[in-house]
C-alpha positions as CSV (number, residue, x, y, z in Angstrom):
1,M,75.7,-35.2,143.1
2,T,73.8,-36.4,140.3
3,A,71.5,-34.1,138.1
4,V,70.8,-31.0,140.8
5,P,69.1,-27.8,141.1
6,S,71.2,-25.1,140.6
7,P,72.3,-23.6,144.0
8,T,70.5,-21.2,145.8
9,R,68.4,-21.3,149.2
10,T,64.9,-22.0,148.1
11,S,62.7,-24.5,148.5
12,T,64.4,-26.3,145.9
13,P,67.5,-27.6,147.8
14,R,70.1,-24.5,148.9
15,P,70.2,-25.2,145.9
16,A,73.7,-25.3,145.2
17,P,74.2,-22.0,143.9
18,A,71.1,-20.6,142.2
19,S,69.6,-18.8,145.0
20,R,70.1,-20.1,147.9
21,H,67.6,-22.0,149.7
22,S,66.4,-25.2,150.1
23,R,68.7,-23.3,151.1
24,R,70.4,-24.7,148.6
25,P,69.7,-28.4,147.4
26,R,72.8,-30.9,146.8
27,L,75.1,-28.4,144.8
28,L,74.8,-28.7,141.2
29,R,77.6,-30.7,139.5
30,P,81.0,-29.0,139.4
31,V,81.4,-26.3,136.5
32,V,85.0,-25.5,137.3
33,A,87.9,-27.7,138.6
34,A,88.4,-27.2,142.2
35,A,91.9,-26.5,141.1
36,A,90.8,-23.4,139.5
37,L,89.2,-22.7,142.8
38,A,92.2,-22.9,144.7
39,L,94.4,-20.7,142.1
40,V,91.8,-17.8,142.4
41,L,92.1,-18.4,146.1
42,T,95.8,-17.8,146.2
43,A,95.9,-15.2,143.4
44,C,93.4,-12.9,145.1
45,D,95.8,-12.7,148.1
46,A,98.5,-11.7,146.0
47,S,96.5,-9.6,143.5
48,S,98.4,-6.5,142.4
49,S,97.6,-2.7,142.8
50,S,98.0,0.1,140.8
51,S,97.1,3.8,141.2
52,A,95.6,5.4,137.7
53,S,95.7,9.1,137.5
54,G,93.4,11.2,139.4
55,G,89.8,12.1,138.3
56,S,88.4,15.5,138.6
57,D,87.4,15.1,142.1
58,G,91.2,15.0,142.9
59,K,90.5,11.5,144.2
60,S,92.9,8.6,143.1
61,A,91.5,6.1,141.1
62,A,93.1,2.6,142.4
63,T,92.7,-0.4,140.8
64,R,94.0,-3.9,141.6
65,V,93.9,-7.0,139.0
66,V,92.0,-10.1,140.7
67,P,91.9,-13.4,139.2
68,T,88.1,-14.8,138.7
69,A,86.4,-17.7,137.3
70,H,86.6,-16.0,133.9
71,G,90.1,-14.8,134.1
72,K,91.9,-11.8,135.4
73,V,89.6,-8.5,136.2
74,T,90.8,-5.4,137.2
75,V,88.6,-3.8,140.1
76,P,88.9,-0.9,142.2
77,A,90.7,-1.2,144.9
78,H,88.0,-0.3,147.2
79,P,84.6,-0.4,145.6
80,L,81.6,1.6,146.8
81,R,78.7,0.2,145.0
82,I,78.5,-3.3,144.8
83,V,76.0,-5.9,143.4
84,S,75.8,-8.9,144.5
85,V,74.1,-11.6,142.3
86,H,74.6,-14.5,144.4
87,S,73.3,-15.3,148.0
88,W,76.8,-17.1,149.0
89,S,78.5,-13.6,147.8
90,T,76.0,-11.4,149.4
91,E,76.1,-13.1,152.9
92,S,80.1,-12.8,153.0
93,L,79.6,-9.0,152.0
94,F,77.6,-8.5,154.7
95,D,80.0,-10.4,156.9
96,L,83.0,-8.0,155.7
97,G,80.7,-5.0,156.7
98,L,80.0,-4.0,153.5
99,K,76.8,-2.9,151.9
100,P,75.7,-3.9,148.4
101,V,73.5,-1.4,146.8
102,G,71.8,-4.5,145.1
103,V,71.6,-8.5,145.7
104,E,69.7,-11.4,144.8
105,N,66.0,-11.7,145.6
106,S,66.1,-15.2,147.0
107,G,62.9,-14.4,149.3
108,A,62.9,-13.1,152.6
109,N,61.8,-16.6,154.1
110,Y,65.1,-18.0,153.1
111,V,67.4,-15.2,154.1
112,P,69.2,-15.8,157.9
113,P,67.8,-13.5,160.2
114,R,71.1,-12.3,161.1
115,Y,70.9,-10.6,157.5
116,L,67.6,-9.8,156.7
117,K,67.6,-6.5,157.6
118,R,70.6,-5.8,155.4
119,W,69.1,-7.9,152.8
120,K,66.1,-5.9,152.8
121,A,67.5,-2.6,152.4
122,A,69.1,-3.3,148.9
123,A,67.5,-3.4,145.9
124,K,66.7,-6.9,144.2
125,V,68.3,-7.3,140.9
126,T,67.7,-10.9,140.4
127,T,65.5,-13.9,141.1
128,G,67.1,-17.3,140.2
129,A,68.5,-17.1,136.9
130,D,65.9,-14.1,136.0
131,I,68.4,-11.0,135.9
132,D,67.0,-7.5,135.8
133,Y,70.2,-6.2,133.6
134,E,68.8,-2.5,133.3
135,K,68.1,-2.5,137.6
136,I,71.5,-3.3,137.8
137,A,72.9,-1.1,135.3
138,A,70.8,1.8,136.9
139,L,72.4,1.3,140.3
140,K,75.7,2.3,138.6
141,P,77.7,-0.3,140.4
142,D,81.4,-0.3,140.5
143,L,81.9,-4.0,140.7
144,I,79.3,-7.2,140.5
145,V,80.4,-10.0,142.6
146,G,79.0,-13.6,142.4
147,V,79.7,-17.1,142.1
148,D,80.0,-19.3,138.3
149,V,77.3,-21.4,138.9
150,P,75.8,-22.6,135.1
151,Y,73.1,-19.3,135.3
152,L,75.4,-16.8,136.2
153,S,78.2,-18.0,134.0
154,K,76.0,-17.7,131.1
155,A,75.1,-14.2,132.1
156,Y,78.8,-13.1,132.7
157,K,79.3,-11.2,129.3
158,R,76.2,-9.1,129.9
159,L,77.2,-8.4,133.2
160,S,80.6,-7.6,132.7
161,A,79.4,-4.9,130.1
162,I,78.0,-3.1,133.0
163,A,80.7,-3.1,135.5
164,P,83.9,-5.3,136.2
165,T,82.4,-8.6,136.9
166,T,84.1,-11.2,139.5
167,F,82.9,-14.8,139.9
168,A,84.2,-16.9,142.0
169,P,85.0,-20.6,140.4
170,F,82.1,-23.2,141.4
171,S,82.7,-26.6,142.2
172,E,81.0,-29.4,144.6
173,T,84.4,-30.6,145.7
174,S,85.5,-27.5,147.5
175,S,84.8,-26.6,151.2
176,W,82.1,-23.5,151.9
177,S,84.8,-21.3,153.1
178,A,86.1,-21.3,149.4
179,Y,83.7,-18.7,148.6
180,P,83.6,-16.4,151.4
181,Q,87.7,-16.4,150.8
182,A,87.1,-15.7,147.0
183,T,84.7,-12.8,147.7
184,A,86.9,-11.2,150.2
185,G,89.9,-11.2,147.8
186,F,87.6,-9.4,145.2
187,V,86.7,-6.8,147.3
188,N,90.0,-6.4,149.1
189,G,88.7,-7.5,152.5
190,T,91.2,-10.2,153.2
191,A,91.9,-8.5,156.7
192,Q,88.3,-8.9,157.8
193,L,88.2,-12.4,156.4
194,T,91.2,-13.2,158.5
195,R,89.3,-12.0,162.0
196,L,86.4,-13.8,160.8
197,K,88.0,-17.3,160.2
198,Q,89.6,-16.9,163.6
199,K,86.3,-16.0,165.1
200,Y,85.2,-19.6,163.6
201,D,88.1,-21.4,164.6
202,D,88.0,-19.6,168.2
203,R,83.8,-20.8,168.2
204,I,85.0,-24.5,167.0
205,A,87.9,-24.9,169.7
206,A,85.3,-23.6,172.8
207,A,82.5,-26.1,171.7
208,R,85.1,-28.7,171.6
209,K,86.4,-28.1,174.9
210,T,83.0,-27.4,176.0
211,L,81.5,-30.7,174.8
212,G,84.5,-33.0,174.7
213,P,83.5,-36.8,174.7
214,K,79.6,-35.6,173.7
215,L,81.3,-34.5,170.4
216,T,83.9,-37.4,169.9
217,D,81.9,-40.4,170.9
218,S,79.2,-39.7,168.9
219,S,78.3,-40.4,165.2
220,W,76.5,-38.5,163.0
221,D,74.5,-38.7,159.6
222,V,73.4,-35.7,157.5
223,I,70.2,-35.7,155.5
224,Q,68.1,-33.2,154.0
225,G,64.5,-33.4,152.2
226,G,65.1,-34.5,148.5
227,F,63.7,-33.0,145.5
228,D,63.4,-36.6,143.9
229,S,59.6,-38.0,144.9
230,G,59.5,-40.4,147.3
231,N,63.2,-39.9,148.6
232,Y,65.3,-38.0,150.7
233,W,68.7,-37.1,150.4
234,I,72.2,-38.2,152.6
235,Y,74.8,-36.2,152.5
236,S,78.7,-36.7,152.5
237,S,81.5,-36.1,155.3
238,A,82.9,-33.4,152.9
239,S,79.3,-31.5,152.7
240,P,79.3,-28.2,154.5
241,V,77.7,-29.5,157.5
242,G,80.0,-32.5,157.4
243,D,83.2,-29.9,157.2
244,I,81.6,-28.3,160.3
245,L,81.1,-31.8,162.1
246,S,84.6,-32.8,161.0
247,K,86.0,-29.6,162.8
248,L,84.2,-30.6,166.3
249,G,86.0,-33.7,165.7
250,V,82.7,-36.2,165.5
251,R,82.4,-39.7,163.7
252,F,80.0,-40.1,160.6
253,A,77.8,-43.1,160.9
254,S,77.7,-45.4,158.0
255,A,75.2,-43.5,155.7
256,T,77.2,-40.3,155.5
257,A,80.4,-42.2,155.4
258,S,79.3,-44.2,152.3
259,V,78.6,-41.2,150.1
260,G,81.7,-39.9,148.2
261,K,82.8,-36.6,148.2
262,G,81.1,-33.9,146.6
263,D,78.0,-36.3,146.4
264,T,74.7,-36.9,148.1
265,K,72.5,-39.9,148.0
266,S,69.1,-40.0,147.0
267,V,66.9,-42.8,149.1
268,S,63.5,-43.5,149.3
269,Y,61.8,-42.5,152.7
270,E,61.3,-46.3,153.0
271,R,65.2,-46.6,153.5
272,A,64.8,-45.0,157.1
273,D,66.7,-47.9,158.4
274,L,70.1,-46.9,156.7
275,L,70.2,-44.3,159.7
276,K,70.2,-46.7,162.1
277,D,73.9,-46.7,163.5
278,A,73.8,-42.9,164.1
279,D,73.7,-41.4,167.6
280,Y,72.4,-38.2,166.1
281,V,70.9,-37.2,162.6
282,V,71.2,-33.6,161.3
283,Y,68.8,-32.0,159.1
284,Y,68.0,-28.8,157.3
285,T,65.2,-26.6,158.8
286,N,63.6,-23.1,157.7
287,N,64.4,-19.9,159.6
288,D,61.2,-20.8,162.0
289,G,62.5,-23.9,163.0
290,S,60.4,-26.1,160.9
291,P,61.4,-29.1,159.0
292,A,62.5,-27.9,155.3
293,N,62.0,-29.6,151.5
294,D,59.3,-32.4,153.2
295,I,61.8,-34.2,155.6
296,Q,58.9,-34.5,157.8
297,K,57.5,-37.1,155.5
298,L,60.5,-39.0,156.6
299,F,60.1,-38.4,160.2
300,A,56.3,-39.3,160.4
301,L,56.9,-42.8,159.2
302,R,57.5,-45.4,162.2
303,T,60.6,-46.9,160.8
304,F,62.1,-43.6,161.5
305,K,60.5,-42.9,164.6
306,E,62.0,-46.4,165.7
307,L,65.5,-45.1,165.4
308,P,67.8,-44.9,168.1
309,A,68.4,-41.0,166.9
310,A,64.6,-40.5,166.8
311,K,63.7,-42.2,170.2
312,K,66.4,-40.2,171.9
313,H,65.4,-36.8,170.4
314,R,68.7,-36.7,168.7
315,V,67.6,-35.3,165.7
316,V,69.0,-31.9,165.1
317,G,67.8,-29.2,163.0
318,T,69.6,-26.4,161.7
319,P,68.6,-23.2,159.3
320,D,72.5,-23.0,158.5
321,F,72.5,-26.1,156.7
322,L,74.2,-25.0,153.7
323,P,76.1,-22.3,155.0
324,G,77.4,-19.6,152.5
325,S,79.6,-17.5,155.2
326,Y,81.5,-17.9,158.1
327,S,78.2,-16.4,160.3
328,D,76.3,-19.4,159.0
329,A,79.0,-21.6,159.6
330,M,79.0,-20.7,163.2
331,G,74.9,-21.1,163.4
332,V,75.8,-24.7,162.7
333,V,77.9,-24.9,165.6
334,D,75.6,-23.2,167.5
335,S,72.6,-26.2,166.5
336,I,75.1,-28.8,167.1
337,E,76.0,-27.2,170.7
338,N,72.3,-26.6,171.9
339,A,71.4,-30.0,170.8
340,L,74.2,-31.6,172.8
341,R,74.0,-29.4,175.6
342,G,71.7,-31.4,178.3
343,Q,71.8,-34.7,176.7
344,A,72.8,-37.3,179.0
345,G,76.9,-38.3,178.7
């Protein structure tokens, strides 16, 4: 993905982890090799535990050692006051049944409704790269979690001086599921994560059973409104939505199939014809269902309206275009299933 804004969801593409929203635009160039992420995930599952001497309250101060993007970190075995400085980590914490005391401020408009009430209840400690260190310290966290995107990587030293800080390595070529897995490892939530993963796998299997040939006989392109003036972005089959579509068993049309793993292709709105062989086109929407990131400019063109997918009303929007959690990923499946249900076979 060439020069991309940092990840987050905002109206600057979900960003890849700066915040989340646009919801994260195309993800930033990898700052950590995919192999490093795999190492962390494996090691998190096998992280060591120890019990320190009890405190004055008689409770045991149990700790674990977990690998992170910045090396091994000793963390509480059962953290009670967690601060999350990245939306991907925040959503995974919510999925795991945890209540962080502090979270990133990605803007209420960009927080999926399934998390909004819990997100509002937590103190807001960052806005993009603007991190309120004093506010974080005042929350007395026993653990800080996040993703090692560039701006957070730069902040790591100051954050780790406040509390044990665990960042998942960031790589554009890694599956979206790597981040909830890393977060679960940091907070000793692998059992809960296993249940979430099974729920997702069951959801995929149910959709495949219900929709059958409507999935396997259709071809899809994945696009988003771009942040290059006059252009939109075509995503690869290895993108977050592409990964989920692959598990559903669809084929990819030529535009998405031509984009390399971990990349996006920025093309002029005038090249709507690149999508001509897609049975369906999936794109990113705001929470209210409106097109996100100016993609409506593409939809308004006659060349787009004449595409087979547009004529047959097979342009599918999803607010979970750049999932940060298993619940988000299941939201994508819901969007796909709702679009296909009722379509002629």
